[in-house]
C-alpha positions in Angstrom: 0.0 41.9 31.3 -2.8 44.2 32.7 -6.4 43.7 31.5 -6.6 44.0 27.8 -9.4 46.3 26.5 -8.5 46.0 22.7 -9.2 49.2 20.8 -7.9 47.9 17.5 -5.0 50.2 16.5 -5.5 52.7 19.3 -4.7 52.6 23.0 -3.9 54.7 26.1 -1.6 53.8 29.0 -0.5 55.4 32.2 2.9 55.0 34.1 4.5 56.6 37.1 8.0 58.1 37.2 10.8 56.5 39.1 13.2 57.4 41.9 16.5 55.7 41.4 17.6 53.8 44.6 20.7 52.2 43.0 21.1 53.9 39.8 22.8 52.9 36.7 25.5 55.0 35.0 26.9 54.4 31.5 25.9 51.9 28.8 27.7 48.8 27.5 25.5 49.3 24.4 24.1 52.7 23.8 21.9 51.7 20.9 20.1 48.9 22.7 20.5 50.7 26.1 22.2 47.7 27.9 23.6 49.3 31.2 26.8 48.1 32.7 25.1 46.8 35.9 21.7 46.2 37.4 19.6 49.2 38.8 16.7 49.4 41.4 14.1 52.1 41.6 10.8 53.0 43.2 7.9 54.4 41.3 6.3 57.4 42.7 2.6 58.2 42.6 0.3 59.8 42.1 2.6 61.5 39.6 2.1 60.0 36.2 2.3 60.2 32.4 -0.6 59.4 30.3 -0.1 58.5 26.5 -2.5 57.8 23.7 -1.3 56.1 20.5 -3.0 55.3 17.3 -1.9 53.6 14.0 -3.5 55.8 11.4 -3.0 55.2 7.7 -4.3 58.7 6.8 -1.2 60.3 8.3 1.8 61.3 6.1 4.2 60.1 8.8 4.6 59.5 12.6 3.6 62.5 14.8 4.8 62.9 18.4 3.4 65.4 20.8 4.3 65.9 24.5 2.4 68.4 26.8 1.0 70.0 23.6 4.3 70.5 21.8 5.5 68.7 18.7 8.6 66.7 19.5 11.6 67.2 17.2 15.2 66.4 17.1 16.9 63.9 19.5 13.7 63.6 21.5 11.7 62.4 18.4 14.6 60.0 17.6 14.2 58.4 21.0 10.5 57.9 20.6 11.0 56.6 17.1 13.3 54.0 18.4 10.5 52.6 20.6 7.8 52.9 17.8 10.1 51.1 15.3 10.8 48.3 17.8 7.0 47.7 18.2 6.6 47.6 14.4 9.4 45.1 14.2 7.8 42.8 16.7 4.2 43.3 15.5 2.3 40.9 13.1 -0.7 43.1 12.5 -0.6 44.7 9.0 -1.8 48.1 10.4 1.3 48.3 12.7 3.2 49.5 9.5 0.9 52.6 9.3 2.1 55.9 10.6 1.6 56.5 14.4 0.1 59.5 16.2 1.4 59.7 19.8 0.3 62.2 22.4 1.5 62.3 25.8 0.9 64.5 29.0 2.7 64.7 32.3 1.0 65.8 35.5 4.3 66.8 37.1 7.4 69.0 36.1 9.6 67.5 33.3 13.4 67.6 32.9 14.1 68.5 36.6 15.2 65.2 37.9 11.9 63.6 38.5 12.0 60.7 36.1 9.7 62.0 33.4 11.5 60.1 30.6 11.0 56.9 32.5 7.2 57.3 32.9 7.1 58.8 29.4 8.6 55.9 27.6 7.0 53.2 29.9 3.5 54.7 28.9 4.5 54.9 25.3 5.8 51.4 25.1 2.7 49.9 26.9 0.2 51.8 24.8 2.1 50.9 21.5 2.3 47.2 22.5 -1.5 47.3 23.3 -2.4 49.1 20.0 -0.2 46.7 18.0 -1.9 43.7 19.7 1.3 42.4 21.2 0.3 39.9 23.8 3.2 40.7 26.1 3.9 40.6 29.9 5.0 43.8 31.6 8.7 42.5 31.8 8.3 41.9 27.9 7.1 45.5 27.5 10.0 46.6 29.6 12.4 45.6 27.0 10.7 47.9 24.4 10.5 50.9 26.9 14.3 50.4 27.6 15.1 51.5 24.1 13.9 55.0 24.9 15.3 55.1 28.5 16.7 52.3 30.6 14.9 53.7 33.5 11.6 53.4 31.7 11.9 49.5 31.9 11.5 49.8 35.6 8.6 52.2 35.3 6.8 49.6 33.4 6.9 47.0 36.1 6.3 49.5 38.9 6.8 49.8 42.6 10.3 48.5 43.6 11.8 47.1 40.4 15.1 45.8 39.3 16.4 46.2 35.7 18.8 43.4 35.2 21.8 44.0 33.0 22.6 41.8 30.0 23.4 41.7 26.4 20.0 40.8 25.0 16.3 41.2 25.7 16.0 37.8 27.4 18.3 39.1 30.1 18.1 42.9 30.2 14.6 43.4 31.4 12.8 44.6 34.4 11.0 42.7 37.2 9.2 43.9 40.2 10.8 42.9 43.4 8.9 41.4 46.4 9.3 43.7 49.4 7.8 43.9 52.9 4.4 45.5 53.0 5.6 48.5 55.1 7.8 49.7 52.3 4.7 49.7 50.0 2.3 51.4 52.5 4.3 53.5 54.9 6.8 55.2 52.7 6.3 58.9 51.7 8.5 60.8 49.3 8.6 64.5 50.0 9.7 66.3 46.7 12.0 69.3 47.1 11.5 70.9 43.6 14.5 72.6 42.3 13.6 73.4 38.7 17.0 73.5 37.0 16.9 71.9 33.5 19.1 68.8 33.2 20.2 66.6 30.4 21.0 62.9 31.2 21.8 61.1 27.9 25.2 62.8 27.4 26.2 62.1 31.1 25.7 58.4 30.4 27.7 58.4 27.2 30.8 59.9 28.8 30.5 58.0 32.1 33.4 55.6 31.2 35.8 58.6 30.9 35.4 59.6 34.5 38.4 58.4 36.7 35.7 57.5 39.3 33.8 55.2 36.9 35.9 52.0 37.8 35.6 52.9 41.5 31.9 53.0 41.2 31.8 49.8 39.3 33.8 48.1 42.1 31.3 48.8 44.8 27.9 49.2 43.1 27.4 45.4 43.2 27.7 45.5 47.0 25.1 48.2 47.0 22.7 46.2 44.9 23.2 43.2 47.3 22.5 45.5 50.3 19.5 47.1 48.7 17.8 43.8 47.8 18.4 42.4 51.3 17.1 45.5 52.9 14.0 45.6 50.7 13.2 41.9 51.4 13.7 42.6 55.2 11.4 45.7 55.1 14.3 47.8 56.7 13.5 51.3 55.9 16.7 52.9 57.2 18.9 50.5 55.3 17.0 50.9 52.1 17.1 54.7 52.0 20.6 55.2 53.6 21.7 53.0 50.8 19.9 55.1 48.2 21.4 58.4 49.8 24.9 57.0 49.6 24.3 55.8 45.9 23.2 59.4 45.1 26.5 60.8 46.2 28.4 58.0 44.3 26.7 58.8 41.2 27.2 62.5 41.5 30.9 62.0 42.1 31.1 60.0 38.8 29.1 62.5 36.8 31.0 65.5 38.0 34.4 64.0 37.2 33.5 63.2 33.5 34.8 65.2 30.7 32.0 67.7 30.8 32.2 68.1 34.6 28.4 68.0 35.0 27.3 69.7 38.2 23.5 69.4 38.6 23.1 70.4 42.2 22.0 73.9 43.0 22.4 75.9 46.4 18.8 74.8 47.2 19.7 71.1 46.7 22.6 71.4 49.2 20.2 73.3 51.7 17.8 70.4 51.5 20.6 67.9 52.1 21.5 69.8 55.3 17.8 70.1 56.4 17.4 66.3 56.0 20.6 65.6 58.1 19.5 68.0 60.8 16.2 66.2 61.1 17.8 62.9 61.2 20.6 63.6 63.5 19.1 66.1 65.9 15.3 65.4 65.8 15.5 61.6 65.4 13.3 61.5 62.3 13.8 58.7 59.8 14.5 60.6 56.8 17.1 60.4 53.9 17.7 62.4 50.8 18.3 61.1 47.2 18.8 62.6 43.8 18.8 61.3 40.4 20.5 63.2 37.6 19.2 66.7 38.5 18.9 69.3 41.2 15.5 68.3 42.5 15.6 66.2 45.8 13.6 63.1 46.9 13.2 63.2 50.6 12.3 59.8 51.8 10.5 59.4 55.1 7.6 57.6 56.9 3.8 58.6 56.7 3.8 59.7 60.4 6.6 62.2 59.7 5.5 63.4 56.3 3.9 66.7 57.4 6.8 67.7 59.6 9.4 66.8 56.9 7.5 68.5 54.2 7.4 71.8 56.3 11.0 71.6 57.0 11.9 71.2 53.3 9.5 74.1 52.3 11.4 76.3 54.7 14.3 76.1 52.4 12.2 78.2 49.9 11.4 75.3 47.4 8.1 74.0 46.3 7.1 70.7 47.8 4.9 67.7 46.8 4.2 64.6 48.9 4.2 61.2 46.9 4.1 57.6 47.8 5.1 54.3 46.1 3.3 53.7 42.8 2.4 50.7 40.9 3.1 49.4 37.4 2.1 50.9 34.1 -1.4 50.0 33.0 -3.7 50.2 30.0 -6.6 52.7 30.5 -10.2 52.6 29.1 -10.9 54.4 25.8 -12.8 57.0 27.7 -9.4 58.2 29.1 -7.8 58.7 25.7 -6.2 62.1 25.0 -7.7 62.2 21.4 
């Protein structure tokens, strides 16, 4: 685990959101969030979530606040599952006290940029630290997974693989060893399409899509291809595979009972812009989407300015990010309260 400045019942952590490279879809166990297959992602920086938690016996009950707003309903239930898991594992008496949790994102939420991943990763690490759990990051990933399976990979950071399984010993995230160029030279241009999206229900109905079995039949080949390309440092293979996986995921999502269509006209315009840059300008660039309309445009550092300008010409706001590291505990001076 990262360096451990013990605060005694209070801690602050920071985590980066993720871009799915080979995404999971559907759960073999929705309560414990065991996906049907492995999934691989890339953390994106400097975008991040910062979360402070404190066990406080003076409170009447747990309090959850995100970006200044009190969390209620299903959102609170998901946070509660992570808090309760930490309480179950902790041995310190104070871990039974009510929790105050406050979290802030420095990037837009609920638009397909992985805010639930960074949010639950930061929360799980801060809670584990405050409860004095002497855990490795893969251990913490099994707690974060209960809020969002993608959060497990945001805990371990950079290029990470969440292994499928039917227990916490198997279903955990580990950081993958990749070639240095994929850590240093990758740039992710964000084409921001701010259409609200909801992911959880899409996972619940995934099995009812007639495309689900087809995806399951080929996703393991995509995982093998992705791992081999990452190890070889092959930029084009990595992000071509991610682009194709985005299309496969969307096909499954759009053919479920609710017929979710997340893409907007701007999304498709960015796709076409990326293909023009690649096919006519010879620029190494690929698009990717998670569940949402916003687009990740993956390229190399030397082409980032040109690619960003082309994406901006579609009329969307842009940001340029790069690979981010694991979740980490912050000093008490960085606490939100």
